[in-house]
N, C-alpha and C positions, 0 to 999 in steps of 0.2 A: 434486493440486490444485496448483499453482504460482502464490503472490500475490505479485505484486511491487506494493513500496511506492512510495506516492508521495513524490517527493523530499521531504525536508524532514521526514515522517513516520517513527513508528519503533512499531513494533508492541508492544502492553503486556501483552498475555494468553496470550502464546506457554505459559506455564507451565499456565493453564488449560484451555490445549485440550489438551494431555499426558494428563488424566484424562479426557477426554471418550470414553467406550468405543467412539464408531463410529469415531474415530480414530487406526487403529495407531503411526503416529511421525509427528514433528515435528521437522524442522530448521527454525532459523531465520539468518538473516543480516542485517548489518545494511540490507539491500534487497530480502530478500526472505524468504516463508516459504512454505513444504511440505510438504503434509498429506499423508500415506499414509492409504487406507481398504483394507478388506479387498476391500470390493466396491461398485460402485456400481450400482444399479437403475435403473429406471426412476419410482422414488418421491422425490420432490424431498428431498434431503440438505440441511440447514441449520448454518453455520457461522458463527459471530460472531466477528472478526476486530477486536479493537479498537484502534484508531490513535490518537495525540497528537503533535500538531505539537511536534517537537523543535528547531525552529531557522526561522527567516523565510525563507521563500521567495515570488518572485515570478513570477506565470504559470504556475503548477505545471501539468505537461502530464500528460495521463493515464497510466493506468498497467493492468499488464493481468492478469486471473486465465486461466490455462490448466488445463483438465481432460484427462488424457489415461490410458490406459491404460499402466499400466507397463513391459509388453511389449510395447507397440503405440504407441511415444509420433508415431506417424503419423497416429493418429486423434488428433490433439490439437482440443481445440475453446476460442478465445481470444475473450474479451470483454474490453473493456477500461471501467476506470471512471475518476471523476474526483474530486476535492475536493468536499464540501459547496458549498453556495454559500456563498460568504463566505470560506471560508479556502482562503489559497493564493489570492487573485486580488488581491491588495494589489499597490500602486502601488511601483514602487522606491523613489521618495522618501520616500513612509511607512513604509517599514522602513529608508532608509538614508539620511539627509537628507544626509550629508556626502560622500554619493556623486553626486548632483545640482548641477548647477550653478546656484551661488549668486552674488549680490552680492558683491563682497569687503566693500562698505563695512555689509552686514547682518551680519557674521558676527562 
C-alpha cells in the first residue's frame, strides 16, 4: 500500500505502524509512506496513518493511495483522498499577508 501524503503534511505515527503485526514492513519519506503486507484478502484491512500539518499550504490538492500485489503492480487500485474540511483550504492572504497586494499607505 503506497500512501502519498498531502502537501504540507507529515506522517506522525510511522513507528507505531512498524509494530502492527499485520504490516510486514514500513518505508517512509517526506512525501509518502509504503506499507507491505504478507497478504491482503477480501476481508477489510484497516490502517490508521496519522498526519499533522507541518507548514501552511493553500488549496491543498488531493493525494492518492495505491494498493497492489508486490509482484504484479499492473493490477494496481488507486483512490484519491483530500484534506479534511477546513485544513488546507486557506486563502493565500490568510497564510501569507505580505504576499497579497496591499495599499502601501496601510503597511
